[in-house]
TIZA-379513 format. One line per field, with one value per residue (C-alpha): x, y, z; residue in one letter; residue number from 1. Coordinates in steps of 0.5 Angstrom, whole numbers, plus 500, padded with zeros to 3 digits. Layout:
residues N
east	X,...;
north	Y,...;
up	Z,...;
aa	A,...;
i	NUM,...;
***
This chain:
residues 630
east	488,481,475,474,481,480,481,487,491,488,493,499,497,494,501,505,499,498,506,505,499,503,509,504,502,497,492,491,491,484,482,486,484,477,478,480,475,470,473,474,469,473,472,476,478,481,485,487,490,494,497,499,503,506,508,511,514,522,524,527,532,537,538,542,537,531,534,535,528,525,529,526,519,518,517,511,506,507,501,499,496,490,486,482,484,490,490,495,496,494,498,493,495,488,488,485,483,485,483,478,483,489,494,498,504,506,511,515,516,522,520,523,519,520,518,511,508,503,498,491,487,482,477,473,467,470,472,478,480,486,491,492,498,501,507,512,509,502,505,507,501,494,491,496,494,487,487,490,485,481,475,469,470,477,477,483,482,490,494,500,505,500,501,509,507,504,509,514,509,509,517,518,514,519,516,520,523,522,523,517,515,509,510,506,510,517,521,529,533,538,537,529,527,519,513,509,501,496,496,501,508,510,517,519,517,510,506,510,507,509,511,519,517,511,507,505,499,501,494,493,487,491,492,484,484,489,488,492,489,492,489,490,494,488,484,490,492,485,485,492,490,484,489,494,489,485,489,493,486,483,485,490,497,500,494,495,503,505,499,501,508,508,503,507,514,511,513,520,520,524,530,529,530,536,539,537,535,528,521,516,509,503,498,492,488,483,476,470,468,474,475,481,478,475,481,485,480,476,482,489,488,485,491,496,491,486,479,473,476,474,480,483,482,486,484,486,489,496,497,492,496,503,500,498,504,508,504,507,514,511,503,500,496,491,489,483,479,485,482,487,481,477,482,484,491,494,491,494,501,501,500,505,510,509,509,516,519,516,520,527,524,525,524,519,520,514,515,512,509,515,520,521,521,517,520,516,519,516,516,509,508,502,498,494,488,484,481,488,495,500,504,509,516,519,513,513,520,518,511,509,503,497,491,485,480,473,472,476,471,465,468,471,467,473,476,469,469,476,474,468,472,477,472,468,474,477,483,485,488,493,497,500,503,506,509,512,515,518,521,525,527,534,533,540,539,532,534,539,534,530,536,538,530,530,537,534,528,531,536,540,535,537,532,533,536,530,525,530,529,522,522,526,521,516,519,522,514,513,519,516,509,512,516,511,506,512,512,505,505,500,501,501,500,507,510,503,501,506,510,508,507,513,518,524,525,530,524,527,523,524,524,525,528,527,520,523,526,520,518,513,508,511,507,503,508,515,521,526,533,536,542,540,532,531,525,526,520,519,521,515,516,518,512,512,506,502,504,498,495,494,499,504,501,494,496,499,493,488,490,489,482,480,482,478,472,473,475,468,463,457,454,455,463,467,469,477,481,482,488,493,496,503,500,496,502,506,501,500,507,507,501,505,511,509,502,498,492,492,493,487,483,484,483,476,474,475,470,463,458,452,446,440,435,441,442,447,450,452,454,459,461,463,466,471,473,475,482,483,483,489;
north	500,500,504,509,512,520,525,528,521,519,523,520,513,514,517,510,507,512,511,504,505,510,505,499,498,503,497,495,502,503,497,499,506,503,499,506,510,505,503,511,514,519,521,518,525,527,520,520,527,525,519,523,528,522,519,526,528,526,521,523,517,519,526,525,520,524,530,526,523,530,533,527,527,535,536,540,535,529,525,518,512,509,503,506,513,518,524,530,534,541,547,547,539,537,531,532,526,527,521,516,510,507,504,497,497,490,492,497,497,500,502,506,512,511,508,506,503,498,496,496,501,499,504,506,503,496,495,494,497,492,494,501,504,510,513,518,523,522,525,532,535,534,534,529,524,525,523,517,514,509,509,514,511,514,521,525,532,533,539,538,537,532,528,528,526,520,518,518,513,509,509,506,500,494,491,487,491,488,491,493,494,498,494,487,481,479,482,480,484,482,475,475,473,472,474,479,479,484,480,474,472,466,463,457,453,456,461,464,466,470,474,476,482,487,489,497,499,505,508,504,499,493,490,490,486,481,475,469,463,456,450,442,438,434,441,444,438,438,445,444,439,443,449,445,441,447,453,452,450,457,460,458,458,464,468,464,463,470,471,465,466,473,472,466,470,476,472,473,480,483,477,478,486,485,480,483,490,490,487,488,490,485,488,484,487,485,487,487,480,477,475,479,482,475,472,476,478,471,466,470,475,470,465,470,472,477,475,478,485,490,492,499,504,507,514,514,521,521,521,515,511,513,510,504,502,503,499,492,489,482,482,483,490,489,496,495,499,502,506,512,515,516,518,525,527,528,522,518,521,520,513,512,515,511,505,507,508,501,498,499,501,508,512,518,524,529,535,536,542,541,542,534,529,523,517,512,506,504,496,494,489,491,488,493,491,494,494,497,497,503,505,509,507,508,503,498,495,495,491,483,483,478,479,474,474,474,469,464,463,462,457,453,451,447,454,456,449,450,457,454,449,454,458,452,452,457,459,464,457,456,462,461,454,457,463,458,454,460,462,456,456,457,463,463,456,458,464,460,455,461,464,458,457,464,464,457,460,467,463,467,473,480,482,488,487,489,484,478,480,480,473,471,474,470,464,464,464,458,454,455,453,447,445,447,442,436,438,437,431,433,432,438,438,437,444,447,447,451,446,446,439,437,441,440,443,448,450,447,443,435,435,442,449,452,456,463,461,458,462,467,471,478,484,489,494,490,492,487,488,491,486,480,480,478,480,485,487,495,498,499,506,508,505,507,511,508,511,516,513,519,521,527,530,530,532,538,540,540,547,550,547,550,557,556,557,564,565,562,567,569,569,577,577,580,575,574,571,564,562,558,551,554,560,555,550,556,559,552,552,559,557,551,554,560,557,563,564,565,572,571,568,575,579,576,576,584,585,585,581,586,585,583,589,594,601,604,607,600,598,604,603,595,597,602,596,592,592,595,591,588;
up	640,643,639,645,645,647,642,645,645,638,634,637,637,629,627,627,624,618,617,616,611,607,606,604,597,594,592,600,602,601,605,611,611,611,617,621,618,621,628,630,626,622,615,609,606,612,613,605,607,613,609,604,609,612,605,603,610,610,615,622,623,618,616,609,607,609,605,599,599,600,594,590,591,591,584,581,579,583,583,588,586,589,588,582,581,581,586,588,594,593,597,602,604,601,596,589,584,577,574,574,572,574,569,570,565,562,557,554,546,542,535,529,531,539,545,547,554,553,559,561,565,571,572,578,575,576,569,565,558,555,550,552,548,550,546,549,545,549,555,552,555,558,551,548,553,552,545,547,551,547,552,555,562,562,564,566,569,571,569,564,570,573,566,567,574,571,567,573,576,570,569,576,574,573,566,560,554,547,540,535,528,525,518,517,514,514,520,520,525,530,533,531,524,525,521,524,524,527,534,533,531,526,526,522,528,528,532,538,545,547,541,541,537,538,532,533,528,524,522,516,515,512,519,520,514,516,520,521,525,527,524,525,520,517,516,513,508,506,504,501,496,494,492,489,485,482,483,476,473,474,467,462,464,460,465,471,472,472,478,482,481,483,489,492,492,496,503,500,498,503,502,494,495,499,494,487,489,486,486,480,481,478,473,471,466,461,459,464,466,465,472,474,480,483,482,486,491,492,491,491,497,502,501,504,510,507,509,505,504,499,494,495,490,485,486,493,496,496,504,504,499,502,509,505,501,508,512,510,507,505,505,498,497,491,488,483,478,474,469,466,462,468,473,475,472,478,482,476,476,484,483,477,481,487,483,480,487,490,485,488,495,496,502,503,508,510,515,521,525,530,525,525,519,519,515,510,507,501,501,500,494,490,485,480,476,471,464,461,463,463,457,460,458,465,468,463,465,472,472,470,466,466,461,462,457,457,452,455,461,457,452,458,464,467,469,473,476,479,482,485,488,491,494,498,503,508,504,510,514,508,510,516,514,507,511,516,510,507,513,514,506,504,500,496,494,491,488,484,482,479,476,472,469,467,463,460,458,455,452,447,446,449,454,459,466,469,465,467,474,474,471,476,481,478,477,484,486,482,485,492,490,487,493,498,494,495,502,503,499,494,486,481,473,469,469,472,464,462,458,451,447,443,447,452,458,455,450,444,439,439,432,429,431,437,438,438,431,427,422,424,419,418,420,415,416,416,412,409,409,403,403,404,403,410,414,419,424,425,431,436,436,429,425,418,415,410,403,400,394,391,385,386,380,383,390,386,382,388,390,383,382,388,385,379,383,384,376,374,371,374,381,381,381,376,371,371,365,365,369,365,368,369,373,378,379,381,386,389,391,394,398,401,402,406,409,406,402,395,392,387,393,397,392,390,397,397,392,394,390,387,391,387,387,389,386,381,387,390,383,382,389,388,381,385,389,383,381,374,368,365;
aa	M,P,G,D,V,P,A,R,E,L,E,Y,R,L,K,P,I,L,D,A,I,A,H,R,D,P,S,V,Q,S,K,Y,L,G,L,V,E,K,R,F,G,L,K,A,K,D,L,R,K,A,V,A,R,V,A,T,A,P,P,K,D,D,D,E,R,G,E,A,E,S,T,D,D,A,I,E,G,E,I,Y,E,D,T,C,F,Y,Y,C,V,T,A,R,G,E,S,K,V,V,S,S,F,T,I,N,P,T,M,R,V,V,T,E,D,G,E,L,I,L,G,E,A,H,T,D,K,G,T,T,V,P,S,L,R,L,P,L,T,S,F,H,S,K,R,D,L,I,R,Q,L,P,S,A,D,L,Q,W,T,G,S,D,N,N,V,Q,G,L,L,R,V,L,A,R,R,P,V,P,R,R,P,G,S,N,M,L,G,D,Y,N,K,G,E,H,H,V,W,L,G,P,D,C,A,I,S,K,D,G,F,L,S,P,S,P,V,I,Y,V,P,S,G,A,S,L,D,K,R,V,S,Y,T,P,T,D,D,D,T,F,L,E,I,A,S,T,V,F,R,Y,L,P,Q,V,N,T,P,E,V,I,L,P,I,L,G,W,F,F,A,T,P,M,K,A,S,F,M,K,A,V,G,S,F,P,T,L,F,V,W,G,T,Q,G,S,G,K,S,S,L,C,I,D,I,M,W,P,L,F,G,V,R,D,A,E,P,Y,S,A,T,E,T,E,F,A,L,L,K,L,L,T,S,T,R,S,V,P,V,F,I,D,E,Y,K,P,Y,D,M,Q,R,Q,R,L,N,T,L,H,R,Y,L,R,R,L,Y,R,G,E,T,E,E,R,G,R,P,D,L,K,V,N,T,Y,H,L,Q,A,P,V,C,V,A,G,E,T,R,P,T,E,A,A,L,L,E,R,I,L,T,S,N,P,E,K,T,T,L,R,E,K,S,G,Y,R,E,A,H,R,E,L,R,S,V,D,L,V,L,F,A,P,R,Y,I,Q,F,C,L,G,R,D,F,A,A,D,L,E,V,A,R,G,V,C,E,A,L,V,G,D,R,K,V,P,V,R,I,A,E,N,L,T,A,M,L,L,G,V,H,L,F,E,E,F,A,K,T,C,G,C,E,L,P,D,E,L,G,A,R,R,R,G,C,D,P,R,G,R,A,R,D,G,P,R,R,E,E,R,A,R,P,L,P,R,N,A,R,R,D,G,G,T,G,A,P,Q,A,P,H,P,L,R,L,R,R,R,P,S,R,R,A,P,R,E,R,L,R,R,V,P,R,A,L,Q,A,Y,R,L,R,G,R,G,R,R,P,Q,G,P,A,S,P,R,H,G,E,Q,E,A,G,R,V,R,R,R,G,E,R,P,R,R,L,R,R,A,R,R,T,S,P,R,R,P,G,G,S,H,Q,D,E,G,R,D,R,R,R,L,P,P,A,R;
i	1,2,3,4,5,6,7,8,9,10,11,12,13,14,15,16,17,18,19,20,21,22,23,24,25,26,27,28,29,30,31,32,33,34,35,36,37,38,39,40,41,42,43,44,45,46,47,48,49,50,51,52,53,54,55,56,57,58,59,60,61,62,63,64,65,66,67,68,69,70,71,72,73,74,75,76,77,78,79,80,81,82,83,84,85,86,87,88,89,90,91,92,93,94,95,96,97,98,99,100,101,102,103,104,105,106,107,108,109,110,111,112,113,114,115,116,117,118,119,120,121,122,123,124,125,126,127,128,129,130,131,132,133,134,135,136,137,138,139,140,141,142,143,144,145,146,147,148,149,150,151,152,153,154,155,156,157,158,159,160,161,162,163,164,165,166,167,168,169,170,171,172,173,174,175,176,177,178,179,180,181,182,183,184,185,186,187,188,189,190,191,192,193,194,195,196,197,198,199,200,201,202,203,204,205,206,207,208,209,210,211,212,213,214,215,216,217,218,219,220,221,222,223,224,225,226,227,228,229,230,231,232,233,234,235,236,237,238,239,240,241,242,243,244,245,246,247,248,249,250,251,252,253,254,255,256,257,258,259,260,261,262,263,264,265,266,267,268,269,270,271,272,273,274,275,276,277,278,279,280,281,282,283,284,285,286,287,288,289,290,291,292,293,294,295,296,297,298,299,300,301,302,303,304,305,306,307,308,309,310,311,312,313,314,315,316,317,318,319,320,321,322,323,324,325,326,327,328,329,330,331,332,333,334,335,336,337,338,339,340,341,342,343,344,345,346,347,348,349,350,351,352,353,354,355,356,357,358,359,360,361,362,363,364,365,366,367,368,369,370,371,372,373,374,375,376,377,378,379,380,381,382,383,384,385,386,387,388,389,390,391,392,393,394,395,396,397,398,399,400,401,402,403,404,405,406,407,408,409,410,411,412,413,414,415,416,417,418,419,420,421,422,423,424,425,426,427,428,429,430,431,432,433,434,435,436,437,438,439,440,441,442,443,444,445,446,447,448,449,450,451,452,453,454,455,456,457,458,459,460,461,462,463,464,465,466,467,468,469,470,471,472,473,474,475,476,477,478,479,480,481,482,483,484,485,486,487,488,489,490,491,492,493,494,495,496,497,498,499,500,501,502,503,504,505,506,507,508,509,510,511,512,513,514,515,516,517,518,519,520,521,522,523,524,525,526,527,528,529,530,531,532,533,534,535,536,537,538,539,540,541,542,543,544,545,546,547,548,549,550,551,552,553,554,555,556,557,558,559,560,561,562,563,564,565,566,567,568,569,570,571,572,573,574,575,576,577,578,579,580,581,582,583,584,585,586,587,588,589,590,591,592,593,594,595,596,597,598,599,600,601,602,603,604,605,606,607,608,609,610,611,612,613,614,615,616,617,618,619,620,621,622,623,624,625,626,627,628,629,630;
***
């Protein structure tokens, strides 16, 4: 069509062209409108208005089809997409821009809390904002949508109805749907059994791309500290040989074995909870300078993917602690500076309550202003460090303890050397391979081995069921550590240094009785059985008091001696008759029974002494107050 078409014919000839442009993809509409604007000298605003009218007008070919489309499109808040913004048509037929961006949805994720739309935003400045997450609650109003926009280049000026129009535009796009979770660690639902990281997923075969399950941040800060990075075989074997050689030598076996076993059992926590029903909390307690915090922060935490992170505080607020303990299923959480004497009573009770509930993995619900309920699943494995451990009876059977000593590090320099060797390598690269190893294990077989070792160690001793389950969890981690060393082709010390010299694997001495049957020195407050004379240790909660060294008669005479002070002559008091020992004993017994002051003591206090230099009136007044002489 020539560019010098008369104005009378231009409207007639442009109508089919605008109709064709209106039915093209929105990404190319601006290009065609620019050509029409340049050729015929028209305004871009008028051309967009004409295209909007053509797009909203029903076709005249098919009456039924036209009526259905007009009913479908004629909703309040309808918006249209341009190359880099959204716009709507006012009642006067004018176009109005309502945003400075367009959204390209890439995926729809279904989680326990609802559905999310993932995508990227393209701004009118030509930039792209990736990793855009829009839950369905963000389309409730204009305010909710603005809260979810992560960049200052994304502006929205539309109304609440236009927000619903945006949701309609995004819902029309054909995108894949995938399951999601807001908890890090082991994910085993349906046909998916993977390990969820902040930006990756690991299976027994390695890293998965694309991930079949999407991690959705819950608001806690743990996902910002976790990092899983793939590495080549040579680098990993170098790191693994250092770990298997020096990790058992960081401290004495009675200190390092509970810590090592608990940490290496955390990837199996979800399976252990499903089979056993509980998982203990680890308490590392000792004096200042014993190496408890450095062991967990510099060595154990990086082995499971947490890089250069500061520990969490034991004085966190209740909601912050709740969000932390519900952000993971298998990634260990380290809480430091547990000092009950330096904590508020309310904070201490809150921490103890959550530690008790973590043992069984309970659920907590919190109300919302819209009369709905948020559900939080307490699943995180927790390690606590401090200068002391809890003394609450309900917690003692729910924890594993390790007590490093300050003198051990001073006396043996090999422990400090092992610590330096472990810090010299990048321990974070160890985590993905060990997670991959745990996902491919037969958990039932490993649990059976751990239970067998626990029964052999306990023997005939009677221990509570919870203690046996805690030991089973620790031994499961030690067993996985040994099996992973065999898989990597690395050697370990014999029984990790836990077996004592002269004992067989079941704890029996080769040339004597069992270790627990050997003679032990009795405590100072021990008692002996009256029938056999065999020693018996006292009950820990019923310790007998040390008997008094004072004879009973001497204890009885203490009160009469105090009474004699008020019967002495002089000091301005009226002399009292000498008290007989018999009367003193009766008075002392009455005082002890009734809990009151002696009678003579009260009578003596009612009399006032004669003041030096006083008048005869004072003396007479004092004399009138005295009781009559016997």
